[in-house]
C-alpha positions as CSV (number, residue, x, y, z in Angstrom):
1,M,8.1,-33.8,81.1
2,P,7.0,-31.3,84.1
3,R,3.3,-31.8,84.7
4,T,2.3,-30.0,87.8
5,I,1.0,-26.4,88.3
6,R,1.9,-25.0,91.3
7,V,-0.2,-22.4,92.9
8,I,1.6,-20.2,95.6
9,N,-0.3,-18.7,98.8
10,P,2.1,-15.9,99.2
11,N,1.0,-15.6,102.9
12,S,1.0,-17.7,105.8
13,S,-2.6,-18.2,106.1
14,V,-3.0,-22.2,105.8
15,T,-6.7,-21.3,105.8
16,V,-6.4,-19.4,102.8
17,T,-4.5,-22.0,100.9
18,Q,-7.4,-24.5,101.8
19,G,-9.8,-22.5,100.4
20,I,-8.1,-22.1,97.3
21,D,-7.2,-25.8,96.8
22,A,-11.0,-26.8,97.6
23,A,-11.8,-24.2,94.8
24,L,-9.6,-25.7,92.1
25,A,-10.9,-29.1,92.5
26,P,-13.0,-28.9,89.1
27,L,-9.8,-28.0,87.4
28,R,-7.8,-31.3,88.6
29,L,-8.6,-33.2,85.0
30,D,-8.1,-36.8,84.9
31,G,-5.0,-37.3,82.6
32,G,-4.2,-33.5,82.9
33,P,-1.4,-31.8,84.9
34,A,-1.3,-32.1,88.8
35,I,-2.4,-29.1,90.7
36,T,-0.8,-28.5,94.0
37,C,-1.1,-25.5,96.6
38,H,1.3,-24.3,98.6
39,T,1.7,-21.9,101.6
40,L,4.9,-19.9,102.1
41,H,4.7,-20.6,105.9
42,D,7.3,-17.5,107.2
43,A,5.5,-14.7,104.7
44,P,3.2,-12.2,106.5
45,P,-0.2,-13.3,107.7
46,G,-2.2,-11.1,104.5
47,I,-0.5,-8.9,101.7
48,Q,-2.1,-5.7,102.8
49,S,0.9,-3.2,102.0
50,E,4.0,-2.6,99.8
51,A,6.1,-3.7,103.0
52,D,4.4,-6.8,103.0
53,I,5.1,-7.3,99.4
54,I,8.8,-6.7,100.0
55,K,8.9,-9.5,102.6
56,V,7.5,-11.9,100.7
57,L,9.7,-11.7,97.5
58,P,12.7,-13.5,98.7
59,Q,10.4,-16.2,99.8
60,L,8.7,-16.5,96.5
61,A,11.9,-16.4,94.6
62,A,13.3,-19.3,96.7
63,F,10.3,-21.4,96.2
64,I,10.1,-20.9,92.3
65,H,13.8,-21.5,92.2
66,A,13.1,-24.9,94.4
67,H,10.5,-26.2,91.8
68,E,11.3,-25.3,88.6
69,S,12.6,-28.4,87.1
70,D,9.2,-30.2,88.2
71,S,6.7,-27.6,87.1
72,S,4.8,-26.7,84.5
73,A,3.3,-23.4,85.6
74,F,3.5,-21.3,88.6
75,V,0.4,-19.0,89.8
76,I,1.0,-16.1,92.4
77,G,-2.2,-16.4,94.6
78,C,-2.5,-12.8,95.7
79,F,-4.4,-10.4,94.2
80,S,-1.7,-8.0,94.2
81,D,0.2,-10.2,92.0
82,P,3.5,-9.7,94.1
83,G,6.6,-10.4,92.2
84,L,4.9,-11.0,89.3
85,A,7.5,-10.0,87.0
86,M,10.3,-11.1,89.0
87,A,8.9,-14.8,89.0
88,R,8.3,-14.3,85.3
89,E,12.4,-13.4,85.1
90,A,13.1,-16.4,87.2
91,S,11.1,-19.2,85.6
92,A,11.0,-20.7,81.9
93,H,7.4,-21.9,82.6
94,P,4.1,-19.6,82.7
95,V,3.5,-17.6,85.8
96,L,0.3,-16.1,86.1
97,G,-1.0,-13.7,88.5
98,I,-4.3,-13.9,90.0
99,G,-5.4,-10.0,89.8
100,E,-3.7,-9.9,86.0
101,S,-5.7,-12.5,85.2
102,G,-8.7,-12.3,87.2
103,M,-9.0,-9.1,85.2
104,M,-8.4,-10.4,81.9
105,S,-11.3,-12.8,82.5
106,A,-13.5,-10.4,83.6
107,L,-13.1,-8.2,80.5
108,I,-14.2,-11.4,78.3
109,Q,-17.6,-11.6,80.2
110,G,-18.6,-7.8,80.3
111,Q,-17.9,-4.2,79.3
112,R,-17.5,-2.6,82.8
113,A,-15.7,-4.4,85.6
114,G,-16.1,-3.7,89.4
115,V,-13.6,-5.1,91.8
116,I,-14.3,-6.3,95.2
117,A,-11.5,-5.4,97.6
118,I,-11.1,-6.6,100.9
119,Q,-9.2,-3.3,102.4
120,P,-9.1,0.4,101.0
121,A,-5.6,0.5,101.3
122,S,-5.5,-2.1,98.9
123,I,-7.5,-0.4,96.2
124,P,-4.5,2.3,95.1
125,R,-2.2,-0.7,94.5
126,H,-4.6,-2.5,92.4
127,L,-5.3,0.7,90.1
128,R,-1.7,0.8,89.6
129,S,-1.7,-2.5,88.1
130,W,-4.9,-1.7,85.9
131,G,-3.0,1.6,84.8
132,A,-0.1,-0.9,83.5
133,M,-2.7,-3.1,81.8
134,G,-4.3,-0.1,80.2
135,V,-7.8,-1.2,81.3
136,T,-8.5,1.7,83.3
137,S,-11.2,2.9,80.8
138,R,-13.2,-0.4,81.6
139,I,-12.8,-0.2,85.3
140,A,-16.8,1.0,86.4
141,G,-14.9,1.3,90.2
142,E,-13.5,-0.7,93.1
143,R,-15.1,-0.9,96.4
144,A,-14.0,-2.1,99.7
145,L,-15.4,-4.8,102.4
146,G,-13.4,-3.2,104.8
147,L,-12.3,-6.5,106.3
148,D,-8.9,-8.1,106.8
149,V,-7.7,-11.6,105.8
150,E,-8.7,-12.9,109.3
151,A,-12.1,-11.3,109.3
152,L,-13.3,-13.0,106.3
153,A,-13.5,-16.6,108.4
154,D,-16.8,-14.6,109.7
155,E,-19.1,-15.8,106.7
156,Q,-22.2,-14.4,107.6
157,R,-20.3,-10.7,108.0
158,T,-18.4,-11.3,104.9
159,W,-21.5,-12.5,103.1
160,D,-23.5,-9.1,104.2
161,R,-20.5,-7.1,103.0
162,L,-20.2,-8.9,99.6
163,L,-23.6,-8.1,98.9
164,T,-23.8,-4.6,99.8
165,V,-20.7,-3.7,97.9
166,G,-21.8,-5.9,95.0
167,R,-24.9,-4.1,94.9
168,Q,-23.0,-0.7,94.9
169,L,-20.9,-1.6,92.3
170,R,-23.7,-3.0,89.9
171,D,-26.0,-0.1,90.4
172,E,-24.1,2.9,91.3
173,D,-20.8,2.2,89.3
174,Q,-23.2,0.4,86.4
175,A,-20.4,-2.5,86.4
176,D,-21.6,-5.5,84.6
177,V,-19.3,-8.0,86.2
178,L,-17.4,-8.5,89.2
179,I,-14.3,-9.4,90.4
180,L,-13.7,-10.9,93.9
181,G,-10.3,-9.1,95.0
182,C,-8.6,-11.7,97.1
183,A,-7.8,-15.3,97.3
184,G,-9.9,-15.6,100.2
185,M,-13.2,-15.8,98.9
186,P,-13.8,-18.5,96.1
187,H,-17.1,-20.1,98.2
188,Y,-18.7,-16.9,97.6
189,Q,-18.2,-16.9,93.8
190,H,-21.3,-19.0,92.8
191,S,-23.8,-18.0,95.1
192,L,-22.6,-14.1,94.8
193,S,-23.5,-14.2,90.9
194,Q,-26.9,-15.8,91.3
195,A,-27.7,-13.1,94.2
196,L,-26.9,-10.1,92.0
197,D,-27.6,-11.8,88.7
198,M,-24.0,-11.1,87.0
199,P,-21.0,-12.7,86.3
200,V,-18.7,-12.9,89.1
201,V,-14.8,-13.6,88.5
202,E,-12.9,-15.9,91.0
203,P,-9.2,-15.1,90.3
204,C,-7.5,-18.2,91.4
205,R,-9.8,-20.3,89.1
206,A,-9.4,-17.9,86.5
207,A,-5.3,-17.9,86.7
208,T,-5.1,-21.8,87.4
209,G,-7.5,-22.1,84.2
210,M,-5.3,-20.1,82.3
211,A,-2.4,-22.0,83.3
212,L,-3.7,-25.3,82.9
213,T,-4.5,-24.6,79.1
214,A,-1.0,-23.9,78.9
215,A,0.0,-27.1,80.3
216,C,-2.1,-29.0,78.6
217,L,-1.0,-27.4,75.2
218,A,3.2,-28.0,76.2
219,M,2.1,-31.5,76.9
220,Q,1.1,-32.0,73.3
221,D,4.4,-30.6,71.7
């Protein structure tokens, strides 16, 4: 029986993949499914536009096809959930997007979710997703750090922006739970939650946790 959950970073940043892999360590259970993280090396360096999404779709489809027989679930590790509907059509296994999963996790922890995007251009894309999910009435707001994927490597600058934007969402927009709107920030989750005294959802962990539940239950059938 397939027992591997495959988490796909649909950009070419190995650093982002390594960060995701480290963040998922607590979910690797003795006797549980393996959790492996993969980089699409020929993809754009970051998924920051609809054009980037279009470029990555063939590679995402090819990866799922190549690993369908030895996987128990797939996680698309980009907050814009590129190719999520296509991947679900292509696979008989659960396919989870971190944007959708992150929002679902947030809405069981608070009434009004605030989303921290990395770029303003991402926000309209995310808003379309929240509309499709039917949850816009529970979105307190979405604000951007104004940093690209490469700039996230400057940890002090990123932390300062996370604090500023998080406080704005909490104090001005009245969010009572926050979502990190990028796969490249998992190591800030707990520190930000403590600094702001509110729940902070890391979407890769949220999605992989849901995939783990599905895979473990399937192993009992």
